[in-house]
C-alpha positions as CSV (number, residue, x, y, z in Angstrom):
1,M,100.8,98.4,75.5
2,P,102.9,101.4,76.7
3,A,101.9,102.9,80.1
4,G,100.6,106.0,78.4
5,G,98.5,103.9,76.0
6,T,96.2,102.8,78.9
7,R,94.8,106.3,79.3
8,S,92.4,105.8,76.5
9,L,90.9,102.8,78.5
10,W,90.3,104.8,81.7
11,Q,86.8,104.6,82.8
12,A,85.4,107.3,85.1
13,A,83.3,106.5,88.1
14,R,79.7,107.0,87.1
15,P,77.9,109.4,89.5
16,G,74.6,107.7,88.9
17,A,76.1,104.3,90.0
18,V,77.7,105.8,93.1
19,L,74.5,107.7,94.0
20,H,72.3,104.6,93.5
21,Y,74.4,102.3,95.7
22,L,74.9,105.0,98.4
23,G,71.1,105.3,98.4
24,R,70.9,101.5,99.1
25,L,73.4,101.8,101.9
26,A,71.4,104.8,103.4
27,L,68.3,102.6,103.4
28,V,70.2,99.8,105.2
29,L,71.6,102.3,107.7
30,G,68.2,103.9,108.2
31,V,66.6,100.5,109.0
32,A,69.5,99.7,111.4
33,T,69.2,103.1,113.1
34,L,65.5,102.4,113.9
35,V,66.9,100.2,116.7
36,L,68.1,103.3,118.5
37,P,64.8,105.2,119.1
38,G,63.4,101.8,120.3
39,A,66.3,101.4,122.7
40,A,65.8,105.0,123.9
41,L,62.2,104.2,124.8
42,L,63.1,100.9,126.5
43,L,65.9,102.6,128.5
44,G,63.8,105.6,129.5
45,D,65.9,108.2,127.6
46,R,62.9,109.9,126.1
47,S,64.9,113.0,125.2
48,L,66.8,110.9,122.7
49,V,63.8,109.2,121.0
50,A,63.1,112.1,118.7
51,P,66.7,112.7,117.5
52,Y,67.2,109.1,116.6
53,A,63.8,108.8,115.0
54,L,64.5,111.8,112.9
55,L,67.9,110.5,111.9
56,A,66.4,107.1,110.9
57,G,63.6,108.8,109.0
58,G,66.1,111.1,107.2
59,L,68.3,108.2,106.2
60,L,65.3,106.3,104.9
61,G,64.0,109.3,102.9
62,V,67.4,110.1,101.4
63,G,68.0,106.5,100.6
64,A,64.7,106.1,98.9
65,L,65.3,109.1,96.7
66,A,68.8,108.2,95.8
67,R,67.8,104.6,95.0
68,R,65.4,105.8,92.4
69,W,68.4,106.9,90.3
70,P,68.8,104.3,87.5
71,A,71.5,101.8,88.3
72,P,73.9,100.3,85.7
73,P,73.8,96.6,85.3
74,T,77.3,96.1,86.7
75,L,79.4,97.9,89.3
76,R,83.0,98.7,88.4
77,R,85.7,97.9,91.0
78,H,86.9,101.5,91.4
79,E,83.2,102.5,91.9
80,A,82.9,100.0,94.6
81,L,86.0,101.5,96.3
82,V,84.5,105.0,96.0
83,I,81.2,103.9,97.5
84,T,83.1,102.2,100.4
85,A,85.2,105.3,101.1
86,L,82.2,107.6,101.0
87,A,80.1,105.4,103.1
88,F,82.7,105.2,105.9
89,V,83.3,109.0,105.7
90,L,79.6,110.1,105.5
91,A,78.1,107.7,108.0
92,P,79.9,109.0,111.1
93,L,79.1,112.6,110.2
94,V,75.4,111.7,110.1
95,L,75.5,109.5,113.2
96,A,77.3,112.1,115.2
97,L,74.2,114.4,115.3
98,P,72.3,112.7,118.2
99,F,75.6,112.7,120.2
100,L,75.2,116.5,120.5
101,R,72.0,115.9,122.5
102,A,74.0,113.6,124.8
103,G,76.2,116.6,125.9
104,L,79.1,116.3,123.5
105,G,80.6,119.2,121.7
106,G,80.8,119.1,117.9
107,V,84.4,117.9,117.5
108,D,84.0,115.3,120.2
109,A,80.7,114.1,118.8
110,V,82.3,113.5,115.4
111,F,85.3,111.9,117.0
112,E,83.1,109.5,118.9
113,A,81.1,108.6,115.8
114,V,84.2,108.1,113.7
115,S,85.7,105.9,116.4
116,G,82.4,103.9,116.6
117,V,81.9,103.3,112.8
118,T,85.6,102.4,112.3
119,T,85.4,100.1,115.3
120,T,88.4,101.8,117.0
121,G,87.2,102.6,120.5
122,L,89.3,105.7,121.2
123,S,87.2,108.3,123.0
124,T,87.4,112.0,123.9
125,A,83.9,112.0,125.4
126,G,85.2,112.3,129.0
127,P,83.7,110.5,131.9
128,L,80.9,108.1,131.0
129,A,79.3,108.2,134.5
130,G,76.0,109.9,134.2
131,R,75.8,109.5,130.4
132,P,72.4,108.3,129.1
133,P,72.3,104.5,128.7
134,T,71.1,105.0,125.1
135,F,74.3,106.9,124.4
136,L,76.3,103.9,125.6
137,F,74.2,101.5,123.6
138,A,74.4,103.6,120.5
139,R,78.2,103.6,120.6
140,A,78.4,99.8,120.8
141,W,75.6,99.5,118.1
142,M,77.6,101.7,115.7
143,Q,80.7,99.5,116.2
144,W,78.7,96.4,115.5
145,L,77.4,97.9,112.3
146,G,80.8,99.2,111.3
147,G,82.4,95.8,111.8
148,L,79.8,94.0,109.8
149,G,79.9,96.7,107.0
150,F,83.6,96.4,106.7
151,V,83.7,92.7,106.5
152,V,80.9,92.6,103.8
153,F,82.6,95.3,101.8
154,S,86.0,93.7,102.0
155,L,84.6,90.3,100.9
156,A,82.2,91.5,98.2
157,L,83.9,94.7,96.9
158,L,87.5,95.1,97.8
159,H,89.2,91.8,96.9
160,T,90.6,90.8,93.6
161,P,89.1,87.6,92.2
162,A,92.2,85.6,93.4
163,A,91.9,87.0,96.9
164,A,88.2,86.5,97.0
165,A,88.6,82.9,96.0
166,R,91.2,82.5,98.7
167,Q,88.8,83.9,101.4
168,L,86.1,81.6,100.1
169,G,88.4,78.6,100.5
170,A,87.9,77.7,96.9
171,P,91.1,78.3,94.8
172,G,89.4,76.8,91.8
173,V,86.6,79.4,91.6
174,E,86.6,81.0,88.2
175,S,86.8,84.8,88.0
176,G,83.4,85.0,86.4
177,D,81.8,83.1,89.3
178,V,83.5,85.0,92.1
179,A,81.0,87.8,92.4
180,A,78.0,85.5,92.8
181,S,80.0,83.3,95.1
182,V,81.1,86.2,97.3
183,R,77.5,87.5,97.5
184,A,76.3,84.1,98.7
185,H,79.2,83.9,101.1
186,A,78.5,87.4,102.5
187,R,75.0,86.1,103.4
188,R,76.6,83.2,105.3
189,V,79.0,85.6,107.0
190,L,76.1,87.8,108.2
191,G,74.5,84.7,109.7
192,A,77.8,83.8,111.5
193,Y,78.2,87.4,112.7
194,V,74.7,87.5,114.2
195,A,75.0,84.1,115.7
196,L,78.3,84.9,117.4
197,S,76.7,88.1,118.7
198,V,73.7,86.3,120.2
199,L,76.0,83.6,121.6
200,G,78.2,86.3,123.1
201,I,75.3,88.0,124.9
202,G,74.2,84.6,126.3
203,L,77.7,83.8,127.4
204,L,78.2,87.1,129.3
205,C,74.8,86.7,130.9
206,A,75.7,83.2,132.0
207,L,79.0,84.6,133.5
208,G,77.0,87.0,135.6
209,A,76.7,90.2,133.6
210,G,73.4,92.1,133.6
211,F,71.5,92.1,130.3
212,F,72.4,95.7,129.3
213,D,76.1,95.2,130.1
214,A,76.0,91.8,128.3
215,V,74.5,93.4,125.1
216,V,76.8,96.4,125.1
217,H,80.0,94.4,125.7
218,A,79.1,91.7,123.3
219,L,78.3,94.1,120.4
220,A,81.6,95.9,121.0
221,A,83.6,92.7,121.4
222,V,82.4,90.8,118.4
223,S,83.1,93.9,116.2
224,T,86.6,94.2,118.0
225,G,85.4,97.8,118.7
226,G,86.3,98.2,122.4
227,F,83.7,100.8,123.5
228,A,82.9,99.8,127.1
229,P,80.1,101.4,129.2
230,R,82.5,102.2,132.1
231,D,85.4,104.6,132.4
232,D,87.8,101.8,133.5
233,S,86.9,99.6,130.5
234,L,86.8,96.1,131.8
235,A,88.7,96.5,135.1
236,S,85.6,96.6,137.3
237,L,84.1,93.5,135.6
238,G,86.5,91.0,137.3
239,P,88.7,88.4,135.6
240,R,85.9,86.0,134.6
241,L,83.7,88.5,132.8
242,A,86.7,90.3,131.3
243,S,88.1,87.0,130.0
244,G,84.6,86.3,128.4
245,V,84.6,89.7,126.7
246,L,88.1,89.4,125.3
247,G,87.4,85.8,124.3
248,L,84.6,87.2,122.1
249,S,87.0,89.7,120.7
250,L,89.5,87.0,119.8
251,C,86.7,85.2,117.9
252,G,85.9,88.5,116.1
253,A,89.6,88.7,115.0
254,I,89.3,85.3,113.3
255,A,88.3,85.5,109.6
256,L,84.6,85.3,109.3
257,P,84.8,82.8,106.4
258,V,86.7,80.5,108.9
259,Q,83.9,81.1,111.4
260,V,81.3,80.1,108.8
261,G,83.2,76.8,108.5
262,L,83.2,76.3,112.3
263,W,79.4,76.9,112.4
264,R,79.1,74.2,109.8
265,G,81.1,71.8,111.9
266,R,84.4,72.0,110.0
267,W,86.5,72.4,113.1
268,R,89.7,71.4,111.3
269,S,89.5,74.7,109.3
270,L,90.5,76.6,112.4
271,G,93.8,74.7,112.8
272,E,94.4,74.6,109.0
273,D,94.0,78.4,108.7
274,P,97.5,80.0,108.8
275,E,96.1,83.4,110.0
276,S,94.3,81.7,113.0
277,R,97.5,79.9,114.0
278,A,99.5,83.1,113.6
279,L,97.0,85.0,115.7
280,V,97.4,82.6,118.6
281,I,101.2,82.5,118.3
282,A,101.4,86.3,118.2
283,I,99.3,86.6,121.3
284,A,101.4,84.1,123.1
285,L,104.6,85.9,122.2
286,V,103.4,89.3,123.2
287,A,101.9,88.0,126.5
288,S,105.2,86.3,127.3
289,W,107.2,89.4,126.6
290,L,104.8,91.5,128.7
291,L,105.2,89.1,131.6
292,V,109.0,89.2,131.3
293,C,109.4,93.0,131.1
294,S,106.6,94.3,133.3
295,D,106.7,94.9,137.0
296,A,105.8,92.1,139.4
297,G,102.8,94.2,140.6
298,Q,101.0,93.8,137.3
299,G,98.7,90.7,137.3
300,V,99.4,87.8,134.9
301,I,95.8,87.7,133.8
302,D,95.7,91.4,133.1
303,L,98.8,91.2,130.9
304,V,97.5,88.2,129.0
305,L,94.2,90.0,128.4
306,L,96.1,93.1,127.3
307,A,98.0,91.0,124.7
308,V,94.7,89.6,123.4
309,S,93.1,93.0,123.2
310,A,96.0,94.5,121.3
311,Q,96.4,91.7,118.8
312,S,92.7,91.4,118.2
313,T,92.5,95.2,117.9
314,A,89.6,95.2,120.4
315,G,91.0,97.9,122.6
316,F,89.5,96.7,125.9
317,S,91.7,96.8,128.9
318,T,91.8,95.6,132.5
319,S,95.0,97.6,133.2
320,D,96.4,100.9,132.1
321,P,98.8,100.6,129.1
322,A,100.5,103.8,130.2
323,A,101.8,101.9,133.3
324,L,103.8,99.5,131.1
325,P,107.6,100.0,130.6
326,A,108.9,101.2,127.3
327,A,109.6,97.6,126.1
328,G,106.0,96.6,126.9
329,K,104.6,99.5,125.0
330,A,106.9,98.7,122.0
331,A,105.6,95.1,122.0
332,L,102.0,96.3,121.9
333,I,102.8,98.7,119.1
334,L,104.0,95.9,117.0
335,S,101.0,93.8,118.0
336,M,98.6,96.6,117.0
337,L,100.4,97.1,113.7
338,S,100.0,93.5,112.6
339,G,96.4,93.2,113.8
340,G,94.0,90.3,113.2
341,A,92.9,88.2,110.3
342,Q,91.9,89.5,106.9
343,G,88.1,89.0,106.4
344,S,87.5,89.7,110.1
345,T,86.4,92.8,112.0
346,A,89.9,93.3,113.3
347,G,92.1,96.2,112.1
348,G,95.8,96.6,111.6
349,I,97.9,95.6,108.6
350,K,96.4,92.1,108.8
351,L,98.2,88.9,109.6
352,L,97.7,87.5,106.1
353,R,99.7,90.4,104.5
354,V,102.4,90.0,107.1
355,L,102.6,86.2,106.4
356,M,102.6,86.7,102.7
357,L,105.5,89.2,102.8
358,L,107.5,87.0,105.2
359,R,107.0,84.1,102.8
360,L,108.2,86.3,99.9
361,V,111.4,87.2,101.9
362,Q,111.9,83.5,102.7
363,W,111.5,82.7,99.0
364,L,114.0,85.3,97.9
365,V,116.5,83.9,100.4
366,E,115.9,80.4,99.0
367,Q,116.4,81.6,95.5
368,T,120.1,82.4,96.3
369,R,120.7,78.7,96.9
370,L,119.2,77.6,93.5
371,P,121.0,77.4,90.2
372,S,120.4,80.4,87.9
373,H,118.3,78.3,85.4
374,A,115.9,77.0,88.2
375,V,112.3,78.3,88.0
376,S,110.2,78.6,91.1
377,S,107.5,80.9,92.6
378,P,106.6,81.8,96.1
379,R,103.8,79.6,97.5
380,F,101.6,80.2,100.5
381,G,98.9,78.0,102.0
382,G,99.4,75.4,99.3
383,S,99.0,77.6,96.3
384,A,101.2,80.1,94.4
385,L,101.1,83.7,95.5
386,D,99.5,86.0,92.9
387,A,101.8,88.9,91.9
388,D,98.9,91.3,92.2
389,E,98.2,90.2,95.8
390,L,101.9,90.6,96.7
391,L,102.0,94.0,95.1
392,R,98.8,95.1,96.9
393,A,100.0,93.7,100.3
394,G,103.3,95.6,99.9
395,A,101.5,98.8,98.9
396,V,99.1,98.6,101.9
397,V,101.9,98.0,104.4
398,G,103.9,100.8,102.9
399,L,101.0,103.3,102.9
400,F,100.0,102.2,106.5
401,L,103.6,103.0,107.7
402,V,103.6,106.4,105.9
403,V,100.3,107.4,107.5
404,V,101.7,106.4,111.0
405,A,104.9,108.3,110.4
406,L,103.2,111.5,109.3
407,S,100.7,111.4,112.1
408,W,103.5,110.7,114.6
409,L,105.3,113.8,113.4
410,A,102.3,115.9,114.1
411,F,102.2,114.8,117.7
412,L,105.9,115.2,118.2
413,A,105.6,118.8,116.9
414,C,103.0,119.4,119.7
415,G,105.5,118.2,122.3
416,Y,104.2,114.7,123.1
417,A,106.6,112.0,124.3
418,P,107.8,110.0,121.2
419,L,106.9,106.5,122.4
420,D,103.5,107.5,123.8
421,A,102.7,109.5,120.7
422,L,103.6,106.5,118.5
423,F,101.5,104.2,120.6
424,E,98.4,106.5,120.2
425,V,98.8,106.9,116.5
426,V,99.3,103.2,115.9
427,S,96.3,102.5,118.0
428,A,94.1,104.9,115.9
429,T,95.5,103.7,112.6
430,G,95.1,100.1,113.5
431,T,91.6,100.8,114.8
432,V,92.5,99.4,118.2
433,G,91.5,101.9,120.8
434,L,94.1,101.3,123.5
435,S,95.3,104.6,124.9
436,V,98.1,105.8,127.1
437,G,96.1,108.9,128.0
438,I,96.6,111.2,125.0
439,A,93.1,110.7,123.5
440,R,91.1,112.8,126.0
441,P,88.7,115.7,126.0
442,E,91.5,118.2,126.4
443,L,93.4,117.0,123.3
444,E,94.1,119.8,120.8
445,P,91.4,119.9,118.1
446,L,94.0,119.6,115.3
447,L,95.3,116.3,116.8
448,K,91.8,115.0,117.3
449,G,91.4,115.6,113.6
450,V,94.7,113.7,112.9
451,L,93.4,110.7,114.9
452,C,90.1,110.8,113.1
453,A,92.0,110.7,109.8
454,D,94.1,107.8,111.1
455,M,90.9,105.9,112.0
456,Y,89.4,106.5,108.6
457,L,92.5,105.5,106.7
458,G,93.2,102.5,108.9
459,R,89.6,101.1,108.5
460,L,89.6,101.8,104.7
461,E,93.1,100.4,104.4
462,I,94.0,103.7,102.8
463,F,93.7,102.5,99.2
464,A,89.9,103.0,98.9
465,L,90.2,106.6,100.0
466,L,93.1,107.3,97.6
467,V,90.9,105.9,94.8
468,A,88.0,108.2,95.8
469,L,90.2,111.3,95.9
470,A,92.2,110.6,92.7
471,P,91.0,113.0,89.9
472,R,91.5,110.2,87.4
473,T,88.7,108.3,89.1
474,W,86.3,110.9,87.9
475,L,87.9,111.7,84.6
476,G,87.7,109.4,81.6
477,R,85.2,107.5,79.6
478,G,81.9,107.1,81.5
479,G,80.5,104.2,79.6
480,S,77.5,102.2,80.6
């Protein structure tokens, strides 16, 4: 069929479907937000009880009303993408409201909420000393919810059938069975995520952390979010506790479907997973490079932990990245770009896409050595690479780099040093949170907006937001 002939087949996103499922998400978010007024009571921050209670009640009320809208029997893929984009855009705007009561200005409150929900960890809130403990807990709680929400959406909504089957570890799953399989798998993923969080809290308590610190650090680590309750991130915790926190972050950067296998006793799945192997190799390479190029005064443990933080996109630090030489910053930029595993809470381009594209390049080179009549196809992980997956991987990588380049130009136009500006932009777009000092309360509001856009686009992997903004998503046959 000619390209123009497909226009008659376009199906518009149905507002009723979008509204209904956004209502369901509002109900879930409202129930999750009920934790915050309870935390305010327990922590003695009575001035924050009412704002969080009103927020939870408002979300539950709006969700109950929207959910009454009749829902169609099936949800189209572009509708799922629209819902994903709207959820990650609207949730921070709502969750930012109580931050105003914690002393933040409007722009900084939104920035903090966006950074929380997207599990980035950049902050323009200024010094944390003296902030209410509920504020510190709320930031970590938002990151924990944002990480879980992204993983469930990416498994249940964003993948093509072939990619979903790949994440399920069942290449033979039929397309018609994938939706039900992914929903069942998402429930198992939730169990693994909660179990890792509880285990993390226990581990940090055993290592000597107080209960509040253990909870806040574990929530931010498992979600690879990076919000710490101290201004120096992990520096004042000491090597043992800092290693425990970043060990949890490393676990969070492993694909949750692989974690499900580990909880079920399938330990070989970790070694057989190409992304997990690539994650460890990448950390080793970056850490080695940092050790070679950095000053002798910088500790070995600090540099290794910095490499773990960058590759897992957690954003915690025990030393200041601004103190690194240019070669060290460049290595971290590449690390933050590639990110963690697909199907994990980590950000970045994702190692699976990097490995797929590298395998494609290798295959193209191999083709030059074959006779012209030979027939072969690129293979990865024991199966042939799907053309749609390769196209999507290439498109995401290309769009990611375009966003980074345009944002970088905005910082250069405002006079920031090129390498530092690139570091900050990549950290935001990769939802990492490491900073060389540019993200701060005094940052120009326009550039705060640029970083917010980067965090949104990086977490949504750009494509979902493009679908939501495309006029053709809303024009066409509605259907049922």
